[in-house]
C-alpha positions as CSV (number, residue, x, y, z in Angstrom):
1,M,48.2,21.3,-14.2
2,D,49.5,18.8,-16.5
3,M,47.8,16.1,-18.0
4,L,48.3,13.4,-15.6
5,S,46.8,15.4,-12.9
6,S,44.1,16.4,-14.8
7,V,43.0,12.7,-15.6
8,L,43.5,11.7,-12.2
9,T,41.1,14.5,-10.7
10,L,38.2,13.1,-13.3
11,P,37.1,10.4,-11.6
12,M,37.6,12.4,-8.2
13,S,35.5,15.0,-9.8
14,L,32.6,12.4,-10.9
15,A,32.4,10.9,-7.4
16,A,32.2,14.0,-5.6
17,T,29.2,15.3,-7.9
18,G,27.6,12.1,-7.5
19,A,28.2,11.9,-3.6
20,A,26.9,15.5,-3.4
21,H,23.6,14.8,-5.4
22,F,23.3,11.5,-3.4
23,V,23.4,13.5,-0.2
24,L,21.5,16.5,-1.2
25,S,18.6,14.8,-3.0
26,R,18.1,12.8,0.1
27,G,17.8,15.8,2.4
28,V,15.7,17.5,0.1
29,K,13.2,14.5,-0.4
30,A,13.0,14.1,3.5
31,V,11.9,17.7,3.9
32,L,9.4,17.5,1.2
33,W,8.2,14.2,3.1
34,S,8.1,16.3,6.2
35,V,6.2,19.6,4.6
36,S,4.1,18.0,1.4
37,P,3.1,14.6,2.5
38,L,1.0,12.2,0.3
39,A,-1.6,11.8,3.0
40,T,-3.9,14.4,3.5
41,G,-6.5,14.6,6.5
42,E,-4.7,11.8,8.4
43,P,-1.0,11.0,9.3
44,Q,0.8,8.7,7.2
45,A,1.8,5.1,8.6
46,Y,4.5,3.7,6.3
47,T,6.1,4.8,3.3
48,Y,8.6,3.7,0.3
49,E,10.0,5.7,-2.6
50,R,12.1,4.7,-6.0
51,D,15.7,4.7,-5.1
52,V,17.6,6.8,-7.8
53,W,21.1,5.5,-7.5
54,R,20.0,1.7,-7.0
55,T,17.1,1.1,-8.9
56,A,17.7,-0.6,-12.2
57,E,15.1,1.7,-14.4
58,P,15.7,3.6,-17.4
59,E,14.4,6.9,-15.9
60,M,16.7,6.6,-13.0
61,L,19.8,6.0,-15.1
62,Q,19.0,9.2,-17.3
63,V,19.1,10.9,-13.7
64,V,22.4,9.5,-12.7
65,V,23.9,10.5,-16.4
66,A,22.9,13.7,-16.0
67,V,24.6,14.1,-12.4
68,L,27.5,12.7,-14.0
69,A,27.6,14.8,-17.3
70,S,27.4,18.0,-15.0
71,G,30.3,16.9,-13.1
72,L,32.3,16.0,-16.3
73,V,31.4,19.6,-17.6
74,M,32.5,21.2,-14.4
75,W,35.9,19.2,-14.7
76,I,36.4,20.3,-18.2
77,G,35.9,24.1,-17.3
78,A,38.2,23.8,-13.9
79,V,41.0,22.1,-16.1
80,N,41.0,24.7,-18.8
81,G,40.2,27.6,-16.3
82,W,37.3,28.4,-18.0
83,T,34.7,29.6,-15.2
84,W,32.0,30.1,-17.2
85,L,31.9,26.6,-18.3
86,A,32.4,25.4,-14.6
87,V,29.3,27.7,-13.8
88,L,27.4,26.0,-16.6
89,G,28.4,22.5,-15.2
90,A,27.2,24.0,-11.4
91,A,23.8,24.9,-12.9
92,A,23.3,21.7,-14.8
93,W,24.1,19.8,-11.7
94,F,21.2,21.5,-10.2
95,G,19.4,20.8,-13.3
96,A,19.9,17.0,-12.7
97,L,18.4,17.4,-9.2
98,A,15.4,19.2,-10.5
99,F,15.2,16.2,-12.7
100,D,15.6,13.7,-10.4
101,L,12.4,15.2,-8.2
102,L,10.6,15.4,-11.5
103,R,11.1,11.9,-11.8
104,W,10.6,11.1,-7.9
105,E,7.9,8.3,-7.5
106,R,6.6,7.8,-3.5
107,V,4.0,5.6,-2.1
108,A,2.4,6.2,1.3
109,V,-0.4,4.3,3.6
110,S,-2.6,6.0,6.2
111,A,-5.5,4.8,8.3
112,S,-8.1,4.7,5.4
113,N,-6.3,5.1,2.5
114,L,-3.4,4.3,-0.1
115,W,-1.5,7.2,-1.7
116,F,1.0,7.1,-4.7
117,Q,2.6,9.9,-6.8
118,R,4.6,9.3,-10.0
119,G,6.8,13.0,-9.9
120,L,6.7,15.9,-7.8
121,R,4.3,18.0,-9.9
122,E,2.3,14.9,-10.8
123,R,-1.5,14.2,-9.3
124,V,-1.3,12.5,-6.0
125,H,-3.5,9.3,-6.4
126,Q,-5.8,8.1,-3.5
127,I,-7.3,4.9,-3.2
128,A,-9.8,4.1,-0.3
129,Y,-9.5,0.5,1.4
130,E,-13.1,-0.3,0.6
131,N,-12.0,-0.3,-3.1
132,I,-9.2,-2.8,-2.3
133,R,-9.3,-6.6,-2.7
134,D,-5.8,-7.9,-1.8
135,V,-2.4,-6.6,-2.0
136,H,0.8,-8.5,-2.8
137,I,4.5,-7.7,-3.8
138,E,5.8,-8.2,-6.9
139,E,9.9,-9.2,-7.0
140,K,11.8,-9.6,-10.3
141,E,15.3,-9.5,-12.0
142,A,15.8,-6.3,-13.6
143,G,17.5,-5.7,-17.0
144,G,18.8,-2.1,-16.3
145,F,21.9,-1.0,-15.3
146,T,23.3,0.8,-11.9
147,L,26.8,1.8,-10.9
148,R,26.7,-0.4,-8.1
149,R,25.6,-3.9,-9.3
150,G,26.1,-3.3,-12.9
151,R,23.3,-5.8,-14.6
152,A,22.6,-8.2,-11.8
153,N,19.8,-6.0,-10.3
154,R,16.4,-6.9,-8.7
155,V,13.4,-4.6,-8.3
156,C,10.5,-4.7,-6.1
157,R,7.0,-2.9,-6.2
158,L,3.6,-3.2,-4.5
159,Q,0.3,-4.5,-6.7
160,V,-2.9,-3.8,-5.4
161,R,-6.0,-5.4,-7.0
162,M,-9.0,-3.8,-7.1
163,K,-13.0,-4.8,-6.4
164,D,-13.6,-4.2,-9.8
165,K,-10.5,-6.6,-10.9
166,R,-8.3,-3.8,-12.1
167,I,-4.4,-4.0,-11.1
168,V,-2.9,-1.2,-9.6
169,A,0.8,-1.5,-10.2
170,L,2.6,1.0,-7.9
171,P,6.3,2.6,-8.1
172,K,9.5,0.1,-8.4
173,T,12.2,0.4,-6.4
174,D,15.6,-1.4,-5.5
175,A,14.7,-4.7,-4.1
176,Y,18.0,-5.3,-2.4
177,S,17.9,-2.0,-0.2
178,G,14.0,-1.2,-0.7
179,L,12.1,-4.5,0.1
180,G,11.8,-3.9,3.8
181,D,10.1,-0.6,3.4
182,V,7.8,-2.2,0.5
183,E,6.6,-4.8,3.2
184,E,6.0,-2.7,5.7
185,V,3.5,-0.7,3.6
186,A,2.1,-4.1,2.3
187,N,1.9,-5.6,6.0
188,Q,-0.1,-2.2,7.1
189,L,-2.5,-2.6,4.0
190,R,-3.1,-6.0,4.7
191,Q,-3.8,-5.3,8.4
192,R,-6.3,-2.7,7.8
193,L,-8.0,-4.5,5.2
194,R,-8.1,-7.8,7.6
195,H,-9.7,-5.0,10.2
196,M,-12.3,-4.0,7.7
197,E,-13.3,-7.7,6.8
198,D,-13.7,-8.7,10.5
199,R,-15.9,-5.6,11.1
200,E,-17.9,-6.4,7.9
201,A,-18.0,-10.1,9.1
202,M,-19.6,-8.6,12.8
203,Q,-21.7,-6.5,11.2
204,R,-23.5,-9.2,9.1
205,S,-23.5,-11.6,12.1
206,E,-25.3,-9.0,14.0
207,A,-27.8,-8.2,11.3
208,A,-28.3,-11.6,11.0
209,A,-29.0,-12.4,14.4
210,H,-31.1,-9.4,14.6
211,E,-33.3,-10.9,11.5
212,A,-33.5,-14.3,13.4
213,A,-34.7,-13.1,16.6
214,R,-37.5,-10.6,14.5
215,H,-38.5,-13.5,12.8
216,A,-38.8,-16.0,15.8
217,A,-41.0,-13.1,17.6
218,D,-43.3,-12.9,14.3
219,T,-43.6,-16.4,13.8
220,P,-44.6,-19.3,16.2
221,T,-42.4,-22.0,16.6
222,G,-43.5,-25.9,16.7
223,G,-42.7,-25.9,20.0
224,D,-45.3,-23.4,21.2
225,D,-48.0,-24.8,18.9
226,E,-47.3,-28.5,20.8
227,L,-47.7,-26.5,24.2
228,R,-50.8,-24.9,23.1
229,R,-52.3,-28.3,22.0
230,A,-51.5,-29.7,25.4
231,L,-53.2,-26.8,27.2
232,N,-56.2,-26.9,25.2
233,K,-56.5,-31.1,25.8
234,L,-55.9,-30.3,29.7
235,R,-59.0,-27.8,29.6
236,A,-60.8,-30.2,27.5
237,G,-60.5,-32.9,30.3
238,A,-61.2,-30.4,33.0
239,L,-64.6,-29.7,31.7
240,A,-65.6,-33.2,30.6
241,P,-63.5,-35.7,32.4
242,D,-63.1,-39.1,31.1
243,V,-65.1,-41.6,33.5
244,P,-65.4,-45.5,33.2
245,K,-68.4,-46.8,30.8
246,A,-71.6,-47.9,32.9
247,V,-71.3,-51.5,33.5
248,K,-74.8,-53.4,33.2
249,L,-75.7,-55.4,36.3
250,R,-77.1,-58.8,36.1
251,D,-80.8,-58.9,37.5
252,E,-81.2,-61.6,40.4
253,T,-84.9,-61.2,40.8
């Protein structure tokens, strides 16, 4: 293979390596979502995850560099006929895929809890809705670099404020491609919080009404006192009715 052909095959090799990682990584993660969901004991409603090739985060750029470096190693081995180096490059490619999964961050909501995980082997965090005060979406410019947009990137994530005033910042993802998924998670969470607030308000109203009814039954009202006084007056009138005073007659004799 001449030098020109070798140079021309380099971008093709890097592109093929990146495309293979993009496809296989998404397939593996889809399987993991199915066999190893974040939620336990209840089904997941909505989810979002950090996108490797589009999110302008240093950790994601490291994964992309590892993938492209493995493609470069395989290209060098193929150009020079070094089978061992090509095999080493293939092993590095699978290592980059494992590296991607170790830095995979994802979020899910279920009927009663919010779940998130920062890395496939890391602990799954569970937050009960009863402990959440409110939630909002943070979207801002990102200073990182991506192959698709260069340095013109934006990231978004879900921020949860707890009732003890702590702020839980959930994983970031690309705002251009992942904002819709983040909004679905946020809307589901807001809906569940509203349902809880409505239920608590109804319970408070029922408790207040029950207490008012009990108090009214135990304590006579002003109307009852007036009625009682009116009855006593009627009884007294019946026993000793009012009669006109006696008139003294003139003695005509």
